[in-house]
Structures are given as C-alpha cells and as structure tokens.
C-alpha positions in Angstrom: 95.2 84.3 95.7 98.2 82.3 96.7 101.7 83.5 97.0 102.9 81.3 94.7 100.1 81.9 92.0 100.6 85.5 92.4 104.5 85.3 91.8 103.9 83.2 88.7 101.3 85.7 87.3 104.2 88.7 88.0 106.8 86.6 86.1 104.5 86.0 83.4 103.8 89.6 83.1 107.2 90.7 83.3 108.2 88.2 80.9 105.7 89.7 78.3 106.4 93.3 78.8 110.2 92.3 78.2 109.6 90.7 74.9 107.4 93.9 73.9 109.8 96.6 75.0 112.6 94.4 73.1 110.8 94.7 69.8 110.3 98.8 70.4 113.7 99.5 71.9 114.7 101.2 68.7 111.7 103.5 68.9 112.9 107.1 70.3 111.7 110.4 71.8 108.1 109.6 72.3 106.2 112.3 73.9 102.8 110.6 74.7 101.3 107.0 74.5 97.7 106.7 73.4 96.8 103.4 75.1 93.6 101.8 74.3 92.8 98.7 76.1 90.5 96.2 74.4 88.3 93.2 74.8 86.9 92.2 71.2 85.4 95.6 70.2 86.3 95.2 66.7 84.4 97.6 64.8 84.6 100.6 67.5 88.0 100.1 68.0 89.1 101.1 64.3 87.4 104.2 64.8 89.0 105.2 68.1 92.5 104.6 66.5 91.6 106.9 63.8 90.5 109.6 66.0 93.8 109.0 68.2 95.8 109.3 65.0 94.1 112.8 64.1 94.8 113.9 67.3 97.9 115.8 69.1 99.5 117.0 65.7 102.2 118.7 67.5 103.4 115.9 69.7 105.5 112.9 69.0 102.8 110.0 70.0 102.7 106.1 69.9 99.2 104.4 69.6 99.2 101.3 71.8 96.2 98.8 71.8 96.4 95.8 74.6 93.9 93.5 74.2 92.4 90.1 75.9 93.2 87.0 74.5 89.5 87.2 73.1 90.5 90.0 71.0 92.4 88.1 68.4 89.9 89.3 65.7 90.0 92.8 66.8 93.9 92.6 66.5 94.0 91.3 63.0 91.7 94.0 62.0 94.1 96.5 63.5 97.2 95.0 61.7 95.1 95.2 58.6 93.9 98.5 58.6 96.9 100.5 60.6 99.9 98.4 59.9 103.0 99.3 62.0 101.4 102.5 62.5 99.9 101.1 65.8 101.6 99.0 68.3 99.2 96.0 69.1 99.5 93.0 71.1 97.4 90.7 73.5 98.3 89.6 76.8 98.7 85.9 77.9 96.0 84.0 79.9 96.4 84.8 83.6 97.4 88.5 83.3 94.7 89.5 81.1 91.6 91.8 81.6 91.2 95.6 81.6 93.7 96.1 84.7 96.6 94.3 83.1 96.1 96.0 79.8 96.2 99.1 81.7 99.2 98.4 83.5 101.1 97.1 80.1 100.4 100.2 78.6 101.6 102.4 81.8 104.9 100.2 81.7 105.4 101.1 78.0 105.3 104.8 79.1 107.7 104.2 81.9 109.9 102.5 79.1 109.7 105.6 77.0 109.5 108.0 79.8 106.2 109.4 78.2 102.7 111.0 79.2 99.5 108.6 78.6 96.3 109.0 77.5 94.2 106.2 78.1 90.9 105.8 75.8 88.0 103.2 75.9 87.7 100.6 72.9 84.2 101.3 72.6 83.9 105.0 72.6 81.7 106.1 69.1 81.0 108.7 67.0 77.3 109.6 66.0 76.9 112.5 63.4 78.9 115.2 65.1 78.7 113.9 68.5 80.8 111.4 70.5 84.4 111.0 70.2 86.9 113.1 68.1 90.5 114.4 68.1 89.6 117.3 70.2 88.8 115.1 72.8 92.2 113.5 73.2 93.6 117.4 72.6 91.4 118.6 75.6 92.6 115.3 77.7 96.2 116.1 77.1 96.3 120.1 77.7 95.9 119.8 81.5 99.3 117.4 81.9 101.2 119.3 79.3 100.4 122.2 82.1 100.4 122.0 85.7 98.1 119.0 86.4 98.9 115.3 87.4 96.1 113.7 86.1 92.9 114.6 84.0 89.9 112.4 84.3 87.2 112.7 81.4 83.5 113.3 82.6 80.5 112.5 80.5 77.1 113.7 80.1 74.9 110.8 81.1 71.5 109.5 81.1 70.2 109.1 84.8 70.0 105.5 84.5 73.4 105.0 82.9 75.6 105.6 85.6 74.0 104.7 88.6 76.6 103.0 90.7 78.8 105.8 89.8 76.2 108.5 91.3 75.2 106.5 94.2 78.0 104.3 95.4 81.6 105.3 93.8 81.1 109.2 93.7 79.5 109.2 97.6 82.4 107.1 98.8 85.3 108.9 97.3 83.5 112.5 98.2 83.1 111.3 102.0 86.5 109.3 102.7 88.6 111.3 99.9 87.2 114.3 100.3 87.1 115.0 96.5 83.8 115.0 94.6 84.0 113.9 90.9 81.5 114.2 88.4 82.1 110.6 86.6 84.5 108.6 88.5 84.0 105.8 86.3 84.5 107.4 83.0 87.6 105.2 82.2 89.5 108.1 80.1 92.4 109.4 81.8 95.5 111.5 80.9 98.4 110.9 83.2 102.0 112.5 83.7 105.2 110.5 83.1 106.1 111.4 86.9 102.7 109.9 87.8 103.0 107.1 85.3 106.1 105.9 87.1 104.7 106.1 90.7 101.8 104.3 89.6 104.1 101.4 88.0 106.2 101.3 91.2 103.0 100.9 93.3 101.9 98.0 91.0 105.8 96.4 91.7 104.5 96.2 95.2 100.9 95.9 95.1 99.7 92.4 97.1 96.4 92.4 95.5 95.7 91.5 91.6 94.6 94.4 89.7 93.6 92.6 86.3 89.9 94.0 85.7 87.7 96.8 86.0 88.6 97.9 89.3 91.8 99.6 88.0 89.7 103.1 87.2 89.0 103.3 91.1 92.3 102.5 91.9 93.8 104.9 89.9 91.5 107.7 91.3 92.1 106.8 95.0 95.8 106.2 94.6 96.4 109.8 92.9 94.0 111.1 95.7 96.1 109.3 98.5 99.2 110.8 97.0 97.5 114.4 96.8 98.2 114.5 93.1 96.7 117.8 91.2 93.7 116.5 89.4 91.2 118.0 87.0 87.8 116.9 85.0 87.6 117.5 81.3 83.8 117.8 80.1 83.6 115.8 77.1 80.0 115.9 76.4 77.7 112.9 75.7 79.5 109.4 75.7 77.7 107.4 72.8 78.5 103.8 74.0 76.7 102.9 77.3 77.9 99.8 78.8 75.7 96.9 78.3 73.6 95.5 81.6 75.3 91.9 80.9 78.9 93.4 81.4 77.7 95.9 84.1 77.6 92.6 86.3 81.3 92.1 85.9 82.4 95.6 85.9 80.5 96.2 89.1 81.9 93.0 91.2 85.5 93.7 90.0 85.3 97.4 91.0 84.0 96.6 94.3 86.5 94.1 95.6 89.0 97.2 94.3 86.9 100.0 96.2 86.8 97.9 99.4 90.3 97.2 99.5 91.5 100.8 98.8 89.3 101.8 101.4 91.1 99.8 103.9 94.6 100.6 102.4 93.7 104.4 103.0 92.4 104.1 106.5 95.2 106.7 107.9 93.9 109.1 105.2 89.9 108.9 105.7 89.9 108.3 109.5 90.2 111.9 110.3 86.9 113.2 110.2 87.3 116.1 107.8 83.8 117.4 106.7 85.1 119.5 103.8 84.5 118.0 100.3 86.7 119.4 97.2 85.6 119.7 94.0 88.4 119.3 91.0 88.7 122.3 88.5 86.6 121.1 85.6 87.3 122.3 82.1 83.8 123.1 80.4 82.9 121.7 77.2 81.7 123.5 74.1 79.7 120.4 72.9 76.1 120.3 73.6 75.6 116.4 73.0 72.4 114.7 74.3 73.3 111.6 76.1 71.7 108.4 74.8 68.5 107.2 76.1 68.7 104.2 78.8 65.9 101.9 79.4 66.6 100.0 82.6 64.5 96.5 83.3 62.9 97.4 86.8 61.6 93.9 87.2 64.9 92.2 86.3 66.5 94.2 89.1 63.8 93.6 91.7 64.1 89.8 90.8 67.8 89.9 91.4 67.3 91.9 94.7 64.8 89.1 95.8 66.7 86.3 95.0 69.9 87.4 96.3 68.2 88.5 99.7 66.5 84.8 100.2 69.6 82.9 99.2 71.9 84.9 101.6 69.5 85.8 104.2 71.8 84.2 107.2 74.6 86.2 106.0 72.7 89.4 106.0 71.6 88.8 109.6 75.5 89.0 110.7 76.2 92.2 108.9 73.1 94.6 109.1 71.7 95.8 112.2 67.9 95.4 113.1 66.8 99.0 111.8 68.4 98.4 108.4 67.2 94.6 108.0 63.5 96.0 108.6 63.7 98.3 105.7 65.1 95.5 103.5 62.1 93.7 104.6 59.8 96.2 103.8 61.3 96.5 100.2 60.6 92.9 99.7 56.8 93.0 101.1 55.8 96.1 99.3 57.1 96.5 95.9 55.1 98.8 94.6 55.5 101.4 97.2 59.2 100.8 97.7 61.5 104.0 97.3 64.9 104.7 97.6 66.2 106.1 100.9 69.8 107.2 100.9 69.7 107.4 104.6 69.6 103.6 104.8 71.8 102.8 101.7 74.5 104.9 103.0 74.4 102.9 106.4 74.4 99.2 104.1 77.2 100.5 102.4 79.2 101.1 105.3 78.3 97.8 107.2 79.7 96.0 104.3 82.8 97.9 104.1 83.3 96.9 107.8 82.4 93.4 107.1 84.8 93.1 104.2 87.7 94.5 106.0 87.3 92.7 109.4 85.0 89.7 109.1 87.3 86.8 108.4 84.3 84.1 108.6 82.7 85.6 105.6 83.6 84.6 102.2 84.6 87.7 100.3 82.8 86.2 97.3 79.9 85.7 99.3 79.6 89.1 100.9 80.1 91.1 97.4 77.2 88.8 95.7 74.8 89.8 98.4 76.0 93.6 98.3 75.3 93.7 94.8 71.9 92.1 95.4 71.2 95.0 97.6 72.5 97.3 95.2 70.1 96.2 92.6 67.3 96.6 94.9 68.2 100.0 95.5 68.7 100.6 91.9 65.5 99.1 91.5 63.9 101.5 93.8 65.6 104.5 92.6 64.3 103.6 88.9 60.8 103.5 90.3 60.8 106.8 92.1 62.2 108.5 88.7 59.2 106.5 86.5 56.5 107.4 88.7 58.0 111.0 88.6 57.6 110.9 84.8 54.2 109.5 85.0 52.9 112.5 87.1 54.0 114.8 84.5 52.8 112.8 81.4 50.0 115.1 80.4 51.6 118.1 81.1 53.0 120.8 78.9 56.6 120.9 80.3 59.7 119.4 79.2 59.6 116.1 81.4 63.5 115.2 80.5 64.6 118.5 82.2 62.6 117.7 85.5 63.8 114.2 85.4 67.8 115.3 85.0 66.9 117.7 87.8 65.4 115.2 90.1 68.0 112.8 89.3 70.7 115.3 90.5 69.2 116.2 93.4 69.1 112.6 94.8 72.3 112.0 93.7 73.7 115.2 95.9 71.4 114.2 99.0 73.1 110.5 98.6 76.4 112.3 99.3 75.2 114.1 102.1 73.7 110.9 103.7 76.9 109.5 103.3 79.0 112.4 105.0 76.5 112.2 107.8 76.9 108.6 108.7 80.6 109.0 108.3 81.4 109.7 112.0 79.6 106.1 113.0 81.6 104.2 110.1 84.8 105.9 111.8 83.9 104.9 115.2 82.9 101.4 114.6 86.3 101.2 112.3 88.4 101.9 115.1 86.6 99.7 117.5 87.3 96.6 115.1 90.9 97.7 114.8 91.2 97.6 118.6 89.5 94.4 118.6 91.6 92.5 115.7 95.0 94.3 116.3 97.5 92.4 118.4 98.5 94.4 121.5 102.0 94.8 120.6 103.7 94.3 117.1 106.3 91.8 117.3 109.8 93.4 116.3 113.3 92.5 115.7 115.9 94.5 117.4 119.0 94.1 115.1 122.5 95.4 115.5 124.9 95.6 112.8 127.2 98.1 114.1 127.1 98.3 118.1 125.0 100.7 119.3 123.1 101.5 116.2 119.9 99.6 116.4 117.8 98.3 113.6 114.4 97.8 114.6 112.0 96.2 112.1 108.7 94.2 112.3 109.5 90.6 112.6 107.3 90.0 109.5 106.9 91.9 106.3 104.7 91.1 103.1 106.7 91.3 100.0 105.5 91.0 96.0 102.5 88.5 95.7 101.6 88.5 99.3 104.8 86.6 100.3 105.8 86.7 104.1 109.2 88.0 104.7 111.0 87.1 108.0 113.2 90.2 108.5 115.3 88.3 111.0 116.5 85.5 108.5 117.3 88.3 105.6 119.3 90.2 108.5 121.2 87.2 109.5 122.1 86.0 106.1 123.3 89.6 105.1 125.5 89.7 108.3 126.7 86.3 107.4 127.8 87.3 103.8 129.5 90.7 105.4 131.3 88.6 107.9 132.4 86.0 105.3 133.8 88.9 103.1 135.5 90.6 106.0 137.3 87.2 107.0 138.2 87.0 103.1 139.9 90.4 103.5 141.6 89.9 106.4 143.2 86.5 104.8 144.3 88.8 101.9 146.4 90.4 104.5 147.5 87.4 106.0 145.5 88.0 108.9 143.7 85.4 110.9 140.4 86.1 111.9 140.4 84.3 115.2 143.5 86.4 116.2 143.2 88.5 119.2 141.8 91.8 118.6 144.6 93.9 119.2 146.9 91.8 116.7 144.1 92.4 114.2 143.7 95.9 114.9 147.7 96.8 114.5 147.8 94.5 110.9 144.9 96.7 110.0 146.5 100.2 110.9 150.0 99.0 109.3 148.2 98.3 106.0 146.3 101.7 106.2 149.9 103.3 106.8 151.0 101.5 103.7 147.7 102.8 101.8 148.5 106.2 102.6 151.9 106.1 101.4 150.9 104.6 98.2 148.2 107.1 97.6 150.8 109.8 98.5 153.2 108.2 95.7 150.3 108.4 93.2 148.9 111.8 93.8 152.1 113.9 95.5 151.3 117.0 96.9 151.5 119.0 99.9 148.4 119.3 101.5 149.0 122.1 103.8 149.8 124.5 101.0 147.8 125.9 97.9 150.0 125.1 95.3 150.9 121.2 96.9 146.7 121.0 97.1 146.7 121.9 93.5 149.1 119.4 92.6 147.6 116.4 94.4 143.9 117.3 93.2 145.0 117.2 89.8 146.8 114.0 90.3 143.6 112.4 91.9 141.5 113.7 88.8 144.0 112.2 86.6 144.0 108.6 88.1 140.2 108.1 88.8 138.1 107.7 85.7 135.2 110.2 85.4 132.9 111.8 82.5 131.5 114.9 81.6 128.5 115.8 83.4 125.0 117.3 83.1 124.7 120.9 84.6 123.1 124.2 84.2 124.0 126.1 81.3 126.5 129.0 81.7 124.2 131.4 80.1 121.5 130.8 82.7 124.4 131.2 85.5 125.2 134.6 83.9 121.6 135.6 84.2 121.5 134.7 87.6 124.5 136.6 88.8 122.9 139.6 87.0 120.0 139.1 88.8 121.5 138.1 92.1 125.2 139.7 92.6 127.0 137.9 95.3 128.1 141.2 97.1 130.1 139.5 99.8 132.1 137.8 97.3 132.8 141.1 95.1 134.0 143.0 98.2 136.1 139.9 99.5 137.8 139.6 95.9 138.7 143.2 96.0 136.3 144.2 92.7 134.2 147.1 92.4 131.4 145.5 90.3 129.9 142.2 88.8 131.6 143.0 85.6 135.2 143.0 86.8 134.5 139.6 88.7 133.1 138.1 85.7 136.4 139.3 83.8 138.5 137.5 86.3 136.7 134.3 86.4 133.8 132.2 84.8 130.2 131.8 86.1 130.6 128.5 87.7 133.6 129.5 89.7 132.2 132.5 90.8 129.1 130.7 92.1 131.1 128.1 93.6 133.1 130.7 95.8 129.8 132.4 96.5 128.9 129.5 98.6 131.4 130.3 101.0 131.0 134.1 101.1 126.9 134.6 100.7 124.5 133.5 103.4 121.5 131.0 102.9 119.1 133.5 101.8 121.2 134.5 98.8 121.1 130.8 97.6 117.4 130.7 98.5 116.6 133.4 96.1 118.6 131.4 93.3 117.0 128.1 93.7 113.6 129.8 93.9 114.3 131.5 90.5 115.5 128.0 89.0 112.7 126.2 90.2 110.3 128.6 88.4 112.6 129.3 85.3 114.5 125.8 84.2 113.1 124.3 81.1 114.5 121.0 79.5 116.8 123.1 77.1 118.4 124.8 80.3 121.3 122.1 80.6 124.7 121.3 79.1 127.5 118.9 79.0 130.3 120.2 80.8 133.6 118.7 82.4 133.5 118.0 85.9 136.8 120.2 87.4 138.2 120.5 90.7 138.5 124.1 92.4 141.1 124.5 95.1 140.3 127.2 97.6 142.5 128.8 99.8 141.8 128.5 103.5 143.0 131.6 104.5 141.2 133.3 102.1 137.8 131.4 102.4 136.4 130.2 105.5 133.0 128.1 105.5 130.4 130.0 106.8 127.8 127.2 106.5 128.7 123.7 106.8 132.1 122.3 107.4 134.1 122.0 104.6 137.0 120.2 105.7 138.3 118.6 102.6 136.0 118.9 99.4 132.3 119.2 98.9 130.4 118.8 95.5 128.8 122.0 94.2 125.8 120.5 92.4 124.8 123.7 90.9 128.2 124.6 89.1 129.7 121.2 88.3 132.6 122.0 90.2 134.4 120.5 93.4 136.1 122.8 95.5 138.8 121.4 97.6 140.4 123.5 100.4 144.0 122.9 101.7 144.6 121.7 105.2 145.0 124.3 108.1 147.5 123.8 110.7 147.0 120.9 112.7 144.4 119.5 110.4 144.1 116.3 108.3 145.0 113.6 110.8 147.1 110.4 110.2 145.8 109.6 106.7 145.4 113.3 104.9 146.3 111.7 101.3 143.8 108.9 101.7 141.2 111.2 103.0 141.5 113.6 100.1 141.5 110.7 97.8 138.4 108.9 98.9 136.5 112.1 99.5 137.3 113.6 96.2 136.5 110.1 94.4 133.2 109.8 96.0 132.3 113.5 94.9 133.3 112.5 91.5 130.8 109.9 91.5 128.3 111.9 93.1 128.4 114.5 90.6 128.1 111.6 87.7 124.9 110.3 89.4 123.2 113.6 90.1 124.1 114.2 86.1 122.0 111.3 85.1 119.3 112.2 87.2 119.1 115.7 85.6 119.2 113.7 82.1 116.3 112.1 82.9 114.6 115.1 84.2 115.0 117.0 80.8 113.8 113.9 78.8 110.4 113.9 81.1 110.0 117.3 80.4 107.6 118.0 83.4 108.5 120.6 86.2 112.3 120.2 85.3 113.0 123.0 87.5 111.4 122.0 90.7 112.8 118.3 90.3 116.3 120.0 89.9 115.9 122.0 93.3 114.5 119.4 95.1 117.4 117.1 94.1 119.8 119.6 95.7 117.5 120.8 98.6 115.7 117.9 99.2 114.9 116.1 102.7 118.3 113.9 103.9 116.1 111.0 105.6 118.2 110.1 108.6 116.2 106.6 108.9 118.4 103.6 108.4 116.4 102.8 104.9 115.8 106.3 103.6 115.9 106.9 100.0 119.0 109.3 100.9 120.9 106.4 102.6 120.1 104.1 99.5 121.3 106.7 97.1 124.5 106.9 99.4 125.2 103.1 99.3 125.0 103.6 95.7 127.6 106.4 95.5 130.0 104.3 97.5 129.6 101.1 95.3 130.3 102.8 92.2 133.6 104.2 93.9 134.6 100.8 94.6 134.3 99.9 91.1 136.3 102.9 89.9 138.9 101.8 92.6 138.8 98.3 90.5 139.2 100.2 87.3 142.3 102.0 88.5 143.8 98.8 89.7 143.6 97.6 85.9 145.3 100.5 84.8 148.1 100.3 87.3 148.5 96.9 86.4 149.0 97.9 82.5 151.9 100.3 84.0 153.5 97.4 85.8 152.9 99.2 89.2 151.9 96.0 90.6 152.6 96.9 94.1 150.2 99.8 94.1 147.8 98.0 92.0 147.5 95.0 94.9 147.3 98.0 97.5 144.6 99.6 95.9 142.7 96.0 95.2 142.9 95.1 98.5 141.4 98.4 99.8 138.4 97.7 97.4 138.1 94.6 98.7 137.5 95.8 102.1 135.8 99.1 101.5 132.7 98.7 103.4 133.0 96.0 105.5 133.4 95.3 109.2 133.1 92.8 111.6 132.6 92.4 115.5 135.3 89.9 116.8 134.9 87.1 119.2 135.7 89.2 122.2 133.2 92.0 121.3 135.4 94.5 119.4 134.3 96.1 116.5 136.5 96.4 113.5 134.9 99.4 111.2 
C-alpha cells in the first residue's frame, strides 16, 4: 500500500472515530465495553446482543456493534430492536473489515478508559448449548483480576479448525513459546491497560490490519509484550465458519501472521526449546461440537490447480526433497498421507521467501501457499476418513477414536515444527546477513556541543512514510535559532555582536531578573524564617491547583506499620504517638525521607503496591515544607533547594548553608519550586487516570515514583520532563498577566522576557555556546 493511500485511510479512520466519540461524549463511567464486530449477520447478531445485555449485571457496560458497509440491514435491525441501548455504526469503505471494526471498538474503550470483551456476531445458541450470558461473565472474570487478556477456546470437530491446529498453533507454539488450544477463536477479553497499548501500536503500525488477520496480531503482539494471558473453555461453538468464507479468512490471516513473524524476529531467533501453556479455566459445559463435513475432492483439486499454475514459483521456494513429496501427492492421490515433517519444512520455507525474496509477488506466494495447505488438509481428511472406515463394523465409539487420533496428529505437528526450528533460525540469520547493509547509515547531530544525537538517517513513520531525521533536526535547529535571535532582539542585543558582548548583556539581564524575583518573593534564604517568607511568596504568585494524593488514613496506617525510628529520635520524642501529636502524617513522611534509609521506603512502597485501591486517594492542598538544614542533613540524593515528595504532596525546601546559593539564589529557588509545583500537578493527573482505570493501581502508582529514569535523549523520562518545563513557561505567562493587572509593568516585562528565552540556546558564529 502506498504511503499516500495509507495516510488517507488513517485520516478517514480518525475522522470516523472523532464523529462517534463526539456523539458519545456525554456517557460516563463505563467499566467494560462489549464489542461485536459484524458483517451482515442480521439474525445471529440480535441474539448475541441479547446475551450481552443479560451479562455482567454488576458492571456498567456499553454494548458496541461496529459493522461493514454491507451490514446496513443488520444495523437497522439493531436500532429497531434495541434503540439507544446499543451503540451501532458502520465503518466507511476503505477502513472497513473485521480488523478496522475491532480497532474502532478498542479506540472507544480507550476513550472511555474501560476494559473490553470482544464477541463474534455469528455466535449461536442451540437449546442449552452455545453462547449464553455466563460466557461473557467467564471471559471478564480473569481481566477483572490478575490477567491482561483472556482468549476463548471452543470444543471443535477435528475438521472445523484445521488451519488453527496444523499452522497457527504450531507456529505460535514454536516461535512464541506458548501453546494455545484455539488461537483463532476470535473471542477476547482485554484490560484497559492492554487496550491502550494496542491502540498506541495501531497508531504506529506500518501495515494495514483491516481484515481477519487481527486475531493473530492481537495474540502475537500480547505475547511479544509478555502479557499475562489465560484461556477460557466455553464449550462448543455452534457456528463453524463457512468454507467459502474460510478462503478470505485464511489469506488475510496468513499475511498478518507472516508479517508478525518478521516483526518479532528478536523474540524467536533465540532457540528456546520450551513451550508454555497458559492457564486454562475449565468449563462445566459438556457441549458436543457440530458435525463438519469437508469436501475432500474440492480441496485436492484446489491443490492440484495451484501447483500446476505456480509450478515455476514452487521450484524457487522449496528444496528437492520437499518438492518430491509434493509431486508424489499429485501422482498418488489415493495413497497420500499427511506428513507433518514435510509440512513444517514447507511452512518455514514460505516464511523465509515472504520475508526476504523481493522478486516474488506476495500475492502469488500466498496463493501458492494456500494451494499447498489445501493439499495437506486433504491428506489429513483422507487419513481420518480412512481410519473411520477401518472401524466401520467395530462395536466401539468411533468418534472418540477419531478425536483422539486427530489430537495426536496435531500434537505431532507441533513437535515437527519444533524439530525444524533450528534450521529456520540458521537460514533466517543467513538471509539477514545477505540482505542487510554492511553499516546502518547514521547522522551524528549536535544541538549542544559535545552532546551527540545519533540517529538513523531514515526512519519509517505512520503509513510507511519515510522520514529523514537530518531534515527534521535542521528544521528544529532553525526554529530554535530564530527564537533565540528574537529573544536577543527583545533585550536589544544584535545576534551578530561579539560573543563576549552578548554574554555580558545576558548576565546583566539575569542580574536584573534576580532583583525582580527578590522583590516579588522577598526573604533571607540563609535563615529558616526568611526561607519560609520567600517560599510563601513564591506559592502566592505561582498559580497552582489541589493535587491527588494517597489518603491521610492510609499514610497513618503505614506509619503504624513502619514507624520512622530515626525521625522519632531526631525529634526528641519517645513514641510515634507523640510524633503524630506534633505534626500530621504528610509532614512526618516528608521528614522521614531525610532520616530513614532506602530499605525503610522500599518496605513502604512494597506495601503500597499491594494495598492501594482506586478509592485510596483524595484531593489535597499542595504545600511547601521548609526544613532546617542544620537539623536535617540529606542522607540520600542532594536536596540543595527543594525536591517534591510525590507520596505526601509536600515540597520540602531547605534554607541555604554558608557559601551556598551561587550568584542567583532567588531565581534558583523560584524556578525549582515552580517546576516542583508543575511536576506535582502532572503526577496528580496520572494518579487520577490510574484510579479511573481501576486496574493495578498500586503497581502503577509505585512505578510512577520509583520507575526507571531513562538517560537516552528521547527517553520517556526526558519527554515527561520537557512537558514539565513547557507548562512552567505557561505559568510564567500567567504571572505576567497578573502583574500587568497590578500595574507592575516593569516586573511583568522581566518575567515575560524570561518566559520567551526559557529553554533556548544558540551556538554563535565564533563557536561559543550560549545556554
């Protein structure tokens, strides 16, 4: 797909979802979305919706049906029977199909910050068998607990899901080290956290995922991210896919599966010979699957026709031994048998050809692969039918024998794939060496002298669009240079002036700025009383909001569980009770960060991780807390000025010691405390989100405090920090407006110039760097 077309489809999808979310914006507090993608399943869809309505009685749910343009009649039926109880809409041409419908459902779940249950529109009920409300309840239960995703598995007739058993399951078992009973069931339960990750991945995905390949994409992507997945046995599925539809399903699924294998090479190139099985929650249902009758002749004819049509292509892909077996299948139809050893080698050779052979049209390759698959399916069916004939006159349960033999064949197929995996890995590495450039071309870029930014010369963006990093960097650098020159012009400095003159003018401006801050926030920073006065003035002029923090009752419980012994002694008290009578819980834990060791807070954070719940937070005033440097020396990281305590919603501030503070102490206190205020508000927003999501609140809260601080130039930490500083600038601009209203125009002008130059820098013509 061309880059322009992909971008166009992305735009259509976004516009569609914007229109839908605008209509639904007044709906609030949805716990779970039950999503049903549909094509034109008018009759069965009504039953599935009725089942969904009767499920999850204790949860706030929203039923969403997203259809193909062909489903106009089905949509009208939904509206006629259910009215506004069900959200139903059709995706426009270009962004239609099962994949886009599921993506739309996930986007709505992202919008509502809810979990998702994905059902299929053709699920049927037959007497007491088939879909029922307990199915939905059983699917939801694991994701309301400790699992990220649950996948339904159905009891199927041996002929119902042959591709899942001889292709998809063996590949996922072998390359992703996880054996699923029914990877193509199409019924999922997904937590909101994983929904968010899927949607973010969709945003960056280079390949379209509009069709039936979405099922394998969801599973392989979750496995790549090492998510906790379980299976739910739901009994028999009363709606096997028609064989006419199966051709479309297989082709779309194959394309995505092969793409995912290439995407995840780093995961499976390690030759790990272990296959895990997910937890399977058993079923009390004893449903019997529907009988499936396969047209052996039709499958064999498809095999024969495909081999003759693509014979030249076949010669390029398969080795002589494998080709010989394919030829024998053609010549000796009556005696052909399913050989899993040959089949596993065929699959691996096609994976290699799809990933590395640029001379072969992928469409032709998939057509040929499906033809060989039809031949293998025909041989499997013939083997089972021959077995049935052998027991025709025997007084035994033939179906039980057939099921057992089929299961044995499927297990042996997985073993064959595992056996030949080392060969795939070896050939894959050889292909990588043959096709990869000797060196990856990189750009060595510098914005700050001596701090390199090393990036590939080219990157792939959304819609497979090629991005040249050098051009982006130069545009960014040009913008910053222009902004810096504008800043200098505000100070009446010519950017072409000698660097010494520019430096002198900037120093004079910062001197004036220091005087301005001292006037706005007066206080002797070398004394405790003076620091209190300065900090109170800083808090008075910097706009700030209440913040979300752990409830005081929980903090008190923590203190009783883990009393801060060093602090109690330092304060001259005999017990925690006396300490609590002297100050509140937030102040105590803030001071404890100066007196207790790392192990003390590790124990607290372990407790919080396991015990915090969505209702464990409250809105509190964000307050400073001046700490006497003489009484509380920092035992951990250096706290020269201030450091937000995210646990307590307090900003501890120390007075300056002798010889400290540098030339601009007032300016440093002002900017550091202002940044701590912004940081507190941003973390408060994160924690509000965690409480709305409801899942693993404690783990997320603790990770946000103790998480890894990436040092890479474009790490999430640095991006988050950049956000803090940008909002700090906006607060400076708000202060400027307030000062103007108070007729303090001189002070306002100084802070306005500060905001304009905040974060800018320039390398002058003589090479001098002005930060």
